[in-house]
N, C-alpha and C positions, 0 to 999 in steps of 0.2 A: 438859327436853324430853321425857323418857320419859313424864311425867305427862300432858303435852298429847297425845302420840300415843295413850296409853291412853284418855284422855277421848274422842278422836275415834273410836277403835275401838268403845268402849261405845256412843257416840251412834249410829254407823252400824249396829251390831248391833240397837239398840232400834228404829231406823227400819225395818230389814229385818223384824224380828219383828212390828212393828205392821202392815206391809204384808201379811205372811202371815196375820195375824189377820183383816184386812179381807177378803182373798180367801177365807179359810175361812168367815167369816160370810156372805159373798155366796153361796158355793156351797151352804151349808146352807139359806139362804133360797130359793134357786132350786130345790133338791131338794124342799123342803117345799111350795113353790108348785105345782110340776109334778104333785104327787100329786092335786091337785084340778082339773087341766086335761085337756081343753079346757073353757073356760067362756065361755058367751055373755054378753057385757057389755051390748050393746044389740041392737036388731033387726038391725043391719047389721055388727056387730063381734064377733069371737070371739078370746079369748086362746088361742093354740094351745100355746105352750110358753114357758119362760124358760131363759136360760142366763147364766152368769156369765163375763164376758170378763176375763181376767187382764191388764188394761192397767195402765200406770204413770202417775201415781203411785197411782191408785185403780182398783179394779176397776169394771166396768160391769155392772150388773144389767139384762139386756136382755129385754124382752117381745117375743115374735113374735106379731104381731096379724094376723088375716085379715079382710079386708073381704068382705062378701057381694055385691059387684058388681065389674065389670071396671074396670081402670085408666083406660080412656077416659072413664068417668063421674066420675072424681075431679076436683073443682074444684082449681085451682092454689092457692087460699087455704085449703084444708082443713087441711093439716098445720100451717101457721103459726097458724091460729086455734085449733086443738085444743091446740097447744103452750101458748098463753096459759092455757087452762083447766088443763092438766096442771101447769104451774109454780105456779099459784095453789093447786091442791089439795095438791101436794107440800110447798109452803113454808108453808102455814097449818095443816096437820095435824101435831101434835107428833110422833107416831110416824114418819110418813113423812119429816118434816124431819130427824129423827134419823138415818134411813136415809141421807139425802143427806150426812151428815157422814162416813159410812163408805164409801159407794160412789156413783157416778153412776148415773142411771137412763135407760135408752133404750127407746123404743117404736119398733119396726121393723114396717112395714106391707107386706103383700102383698095383691094382689087375689084374686078368686075363682078365678083360673087360676094362682095362685102367682107372678104377675109382681110384681117389686119395685116398690113405690109410693114409699117414702121412709121417713125416720126422724126422730124428735125425740130429742135428747140433752139431759138436764137435769142440772145439777150444783148444788151448794150456792151457788155464786156467782150463780146465777140468782135466788136468793131476795133478794139485796140490791138488785135492780133495781126 
């Protein structure tokens, strides 16, 4: 019985350590990315900052994106259609797909007046769809 208890203790410790490593990797990536921000991605979109959210079971690497127009001009299909392209890019690029094995990736959008527009959250399970 003591061997089983010890096994579960070691297993739980390994999972906890792995979760801390994921969070640490996420925070390092966010810090490195923020050094080169803000960055204009398209004529209408700027990446303002990133942050690593310490969620369970995996951290979320979140991009804060700013649109160069007001929320009233955002088409209701914009975020779902952009999400399809984001999933395709993340799941088919080896380095980015590898990131998805460590953390989820979120794109959070605000308009030109900083009003919240919406977000797309992508995880490794989206690659199987």
